[in-house]
C-alpha positions as CSV (number, residue, x, y, z in Angstrom):
1,X,4.7,-55.6,-156.8
2,X,5.4,-52.9,-159.4
3,X,4.5,-49.3,-158.9
4,X,5.6,-45.9,-160.2
5,X,4.4,-42.7,-158.6
6,X,5.2,-39.2,-159.9
7,X,6.0,-36.8,-157.1
8,X,7.4,-33.3,-157.7
9,X,9.3,-34.1,-160.9
10,X,10.6,-37.4,-159.7
11,X,9.5,-41.0,-160.1
12,X,9.3,-43.2,-157.0
13,X,9.7,-46.8,-158.2
14,X,8.7,-50.0,-156.3
15,X,9.8,-53.3,-157.7
16,X,10.9,-56.7,-156.3
17,X,14.7,-56.8,-155.6
18,X,17.0,-57.5,-158.5
19,X,20.7,-56.8,-158.6
20,X,20.4,-56.2,-162.3
21,X,17.7,-53.5,-161.7
22,X,19.8,-51.9,-159.0
23,X,22.8,-51.6,-161.3
24,X,20.7,-50.3,-164.2
25,X,18.7,-47.7,-162.1
26,X,21.9,-46.3,-160.6
27,X,23.1,-45.6,-164.2
28,X,20.0,-43.4,-164.6
29,X,21.0,-41.5,-161.4
30,X,18.6,-43.5,-159.3
31,X,18.8,-43.1,-155.5
32,X,17.4,-45.5,-152.9
33,X,15.0,-43.9,-150.4
34,X,15.3,-46.2,-147.4
35,X,12.4,-44.6,-145.5
36,X,9.9,-45.2,-148.3
37,X,11.7,-48.3,-149.7
38,X,11.6,-46.9,-153.3
39,X,14.0,-46.0,-156.0
40,X,13.9,-42.3,-156.9
41,X,14.8,-41.0,-160.4
42,X,14.1,-37.9,-162.5
43,X,10.7,-38.0,-164.3
44,X,12.5,-37.5,-167.7
45,X,13.7,-41.2,-167.5
46,X,10.2,-42.7,-167.3
47,X,10.4,-44.5,-170.7
48,X,13.9,-45.9,-169.8
49,X,12.5,-47.1,-166.4
50,X,9.6,-48.8,-168.2
51,X,12.0,-50.5,-170.6
52,X,14.1,-51.6,-167.6
53,X,11.1,-53.2,-165.9
54,X,10.1,-55.0,-169.1
55,X,13.7,-56.2,-169.7
56,X,14.6,-57.3,-166.2
57,X,11.2,-58.4,-164.8
58,X,9.3,-59.1,-168.0
59,X,6.5,-57.0,-166.7
60,X,4.7,-54.3,-168.7
61,X,3.8,-51.6,-166.2
62,X,2.3,-49.4,-169.1
63,X,-0.1,-52.1,-170.4
64,X,0.9,-51.1,-174.0
65,X,3.1,-54.1,-175.1
66,X,1.6,-56.7,-177.4
67,X,2.0,-60.3,-176.3
68,X,2.8,-63.1,-178.7
69,X,2.5,-66.8,-177.6
70,X,5.1,-69.0,-179.3
71,X,5.8,-72.8,-179.1
72,X,9.2,-74.2,-179.6
73,X,11.7,-77.0,-178.7
74,X,13.8,-76.0,-175.7
75,X,17.0,-77.4,-177.1
76,X,16.8,-74.9,-180.0
77,X,17.2,-72.1,-177.5
78,X,19.5,-73.7,-175.0
79,X,22.5,-71.4,-174.3
80,X,24.5,-74.0,-172.2
81,X,22.8,-73.0,-168.9
82,X,19.3,-71.7,-169.5
83,X,16.6,-71.6,-172.2
84,X,16.8,-68.0,-173.7
85,X,14.4,-66.8,-176.3
86,X,14.3,-63.2,-177.6
87,X,17.0,-62.1,-175.1
88,X,14.9,-63.2,-172.1
89,X,15.3,-66.3,-169.9
90,X,12.3,-68.5,-170.2
91,X,13.6,-71.5,-168.2
92,X,16.4,-71.7,-165.6
93,X,17.5,-73.9,-162.8
94,X,18.5,-72.0,-159.5
95,X,20.7,-74.9,-158.3
96,X,21.7,-78.3,-159.5
97,X,19.2,-80.3,-157.4
98,X,16.2,-78.0,-157.8
99,X,13.5,-78.2,-160.4
100,X,13.7,-75.8,-163.3
101,X,11.8,-72.5,-163.0
102,X,9.5,-71.3,-165.8
103,X,9.0,-67.7,-166.6
104,X,5.7,-67.0,-168.5
105,X,6.3,-70.5,-170.0
106,X,4.5,-73.8,-169.8
107,X,5.7,-77.3,-170.7
108,X,3.6,-78.8,-173.5
109,X,5.4,-82.1,-174.0
110,X,8.1,-84.2,-172.2
111,X,10.0,-82.7,-169.2
112,X,13.4,-81.5,-168.0
113,X,15.6,-83.8,-165.9
114,X,15.2,-83.6,-162.2
115,X,18.7,-82.2,-161.8
116,X,21.3,-80.6,-164.1
117,X,24.8,-79.3,-164.2
118,X,27.0,-79.0,-161.1
119,X,26.6,-77.4,-157.7
120,X,28.5,-74.4,-158.9
121,X,27.1,-74.3,-162.4
122,X,23.5,-75.5,-162.6
123,X,21.9,-76.1,-166.0
124,X,18.4,-77.0,-167.2
125,X,19.7,-80.1,-169.0
126,X,22.3,-82.6,-167.8
127,X,25.7,-82.2,-169.3
128,X,26.0,-83.3,-172.9
129,X,22.3,-84.2,-173.0
130,X,19.5,-82.3,-174.6
131,X,16.0,-83.5,-174.7
132,X,13.0,-82.7,-176.9
133,X,11.0,-80.6,-174.5
134,X,8.2,-78.6,-176.2
135,X,7.6,-75.2,-174.5
136,X,5.0,-72.4,-174.9
137,X,6.1,-68.9,-173.9
138,X,4.4,-65.6,-173.8
139,X,6.8,-63.0,-175.3
140,X,6.3,-59.3,-175.6
141,X,6.4,-58.4,-179.3
142,X,9.6,-56.5,-178.8
143,X,11.4,-59.7,-177.8
144,X,9.9,-61.7,-180.7
145,X,11.2,-59.0,-183.1
146,X,14.7,-59.6,-181.7
147,X,14.7,-63.2,-182.9
148,X,16.8,-63.8,-186.0
149,X,15.1,-65.2,-189.1
150,X,16.7,-68.6,-188.3
151,X,15.2,-68.5,-184.8
152,X,11.8,-67.4,-186.1
153,X,11.8,-70.5,-188.3
154,X,12.1,-72.6,-185.1
155,X,9.1,-71.2,-183.3
156,X,5.4,-71.5,-184.1
157,X,3.2,-68.5,-183.3
158,X,0.2,-69.9,-181.3
159,X,-1.5,-66.6,-180.6
160,X,-0.8,-62.9,-181.3
161,X,-2.6,-60.5,-179.1
162,X,-5.1,-58.3,-181.0
163,X,-5.0,-54.6,-181.1
164,X,-8.3,-54.6,-179.2
165,X,-6.8,-56.6,-176.3
166,X,-3.8,-54.4,-176.2
167,X,-6.0,-51.3,-176.0
168,X,-8.2,-52.8,-173.3
169,X,-5.1,-53.5,-171.2
170,X,-3.8,-50.0,-171.8
171,X,-7.2,-48.5,-170.9
172,X,-7.0,-50.4,-167.6
173,X,-3.6,-49.0,-166.8
174,X,-4.8,-45.5,-167.7
175,X,-7.8,-45.8,-165.4
176,X,-5.5,-46.8,-162.6
177,X,-3.3,-43.7,-163.3
178,X,-6.3,-41.5,-163.4
179,X,-7.3,-42.7,-160.0
180,X,-3.8,-41.8,-158.7
181,X,-4.1,-38.3,-160.2
182,X,-7.5,-37.7,-158.7
183,X,-6.2,-38.9,-155.3
184,X,-3.2,-36.5,-155.6
185,X,-5.5,-33.6,-156.5
186,X,-7.7,-34.3,-153.5
187,X,-4.7,-34.1,-151.2
188,X,-3.7,-30.6,-152.5
């Protein structure tokens, strides 16, 4: 669950646990409030916090990011361990003998091997073997724009979110925020 509340010039942030998020939020002066189980940071860092949540969790808490659906061959974005597209992990294997995990990605054609790598260094493919696995991933436009021209040639855009869809999603987020504001005003 993701939540950001503004209280007296501070942001109280609720996210699932991630060591990457902990490290990054501390760099913004974030402090853990163990009673409320939230991270607290100055309100001036709201945009940076939103960027962190998108980068680490691939979740747009603002509702303003455009989504692009792309299709590609997994081996074209294999980094030796995971499938990484636009600086975000789309497919990974938590341990050698577990199935791969997909993040906002579906398998269109073929499949990954049942196991890969070693106990200490799991990989999505077996060592020295790469398969033609066709994937479809939802990327925020900011990640798509980070692809090199060579990488863009290896992906096919299936769907680009319209401005209308983006605005509707943003409207929904703003309505939720308005509810929070009204609730806070009623309390005072």
